N, C-alpha and C positions, 0 to 999 in steps of 0.2 A: 233706520238703524240708530239706536242711542249711543251714548257716550261709552259706556261700559262693554257694548259689543264692539264698538269701534277699536277700544284698546285691549280687548281680549287677547289678541295675538301677541301683542308685546308682554302682556301678563303671564302668557302661556311660557313663552322663552325664560322671563325670570323664574317662573315655578320650576322649570327645568334644571336651573342651577342648584337647585337643593337648598334654598336659603333657610335657615331655622325659621321656625314660625314666629318664635318671640322677636326675631328681628324684623321680620315682615309685619309683625303686628306692632310693636313698640319701638322700632328704628326711627321711622319718621317723627313720633312726638319727641323722642329724646334729642335729636339733631335740631329739630325746630325749637325746642324749648331753649337750647343754648343760644340760636340765633335771635330769637325774640326777647328772652329775659336779659341776656348780656349784651349782646351786639345793639338789640334795638333801644333797649335802655340808654346804653352810652351814646348812641347816635343823637337820640332825642334830647339826653341832657346836654351834650355839647353843642347841639343846635340852639337850644334855649339859653345856653351860657353865652353864646356867640352874640344873641340879641340883648342880654339882659345886664352883663356886666359892663362897668364904665371903663375898666383899664382896657386900653387899645391894644395891648400886647396879649393879653389874656383872651380879649374878644376874638383878635385875628387868629389866634393858636386854636380856640374853639371852633371857629368857622372853618378852618382849614381841615381840622380833625373831621368834622362833620362832612365835608365836601370829599375827604378821601374814602370814609367808610360807608356813607349812606348807599351810594352805587353797588358796593359789594353787598351790604345787606339786602337790597332790592334783589341782586342776583340769587344770594342764597335763598331767599324767600321764594322766588319763582321756580329755582330748582326743587325746593322743598315741597311746592305746591304740586309740582309735577309727580315728585315722589310719593306724596301722599295720595293723590288721585290714583296712581299706579297700584299703590298698596292696597286700597280699597277694592279695586277690580281684581287683584290677585287673592283677595280674601272673598271673593264673590259677594261683594256688599254694593248696595245700590249708591251710586255717586251723586246724582243730582238731588236725591231727596234729603240729603244731609245738611242741616243748618251750618255745620263746620265748613263743608265745601262752599256754601255761600258766603259766609264770613270771610273766608279766604280770598275768594275771587274779589270782594268788595275791597279788601285791604290791598290786593295787588292793583287794582283799579286806581285806588286813591294814590297810592305810592307812584304809578306810572304817570299820573296827573300833575303829581309833585315834582316828578323828574322832568317833565317836559317845561313845567314852570321854572326850574332852576336852569335847564339848558337853555331857555330863552334870555338867560341873564336878567331874570325876573322883569322882563319887558322893558328892559333900559333903566334897571335898578329903581322900579317903581315900589315904593312902601307899601301900597296895597296889595302887590303879588307877594312881597316878602312876607306880610302877615299872613295872607291866605297860605302860603306854603308851610308857615310855621303851625298854624291851626289845622291844616289838612294832615300834616305829618304826626300831630299829636293826636288826631282823630283816628288815624290808621293804628298807631301804637295802643290807644284804649281799645281798639276793636280787636287787635291781636290778643290782648289778654282775655276778652271774652271768647275769641276763638280758641285759645288754650283751653279754657273751662269747657267749651262745648267739645273740643277734641279729646279730653279726658273722658267725658261723659260717653263719646261714641266710643273710644278705646275699650272703656269697662264694660260696655254693652255688646261688642262684638265677641 
């Protein structure tokens, strides 16, 4: 049984709700664009500002903002990922064949690794783990921009 078949009973329940097709088709991209472009950009910016500025007060404020918002961003991305997969199933589209699916999966894996690094206290505040965290997060954000392009391409093709 493939992923689409596994999720079909859930998709059928949502189809029965009579959600208008434009919402099923474009709801995920619209909501995720807000998360990625607004929240993701802010989380990345304050994360790097916390590393780069020399003023301790500004650095602490930036790190605090990053620490508060990054977990919410991850949660919204994970929920959006689930909604996007379900949207594809609702539209009878293949899931695992989509590069958009794979970039989203990689992003969530990178951000999960980043969360573990952070929750470990950066391994006792090791500089190498803080640097790895910064670059993994930046890589995930860059990949999210590619993910958005692939998603737009997918949305226009369906």
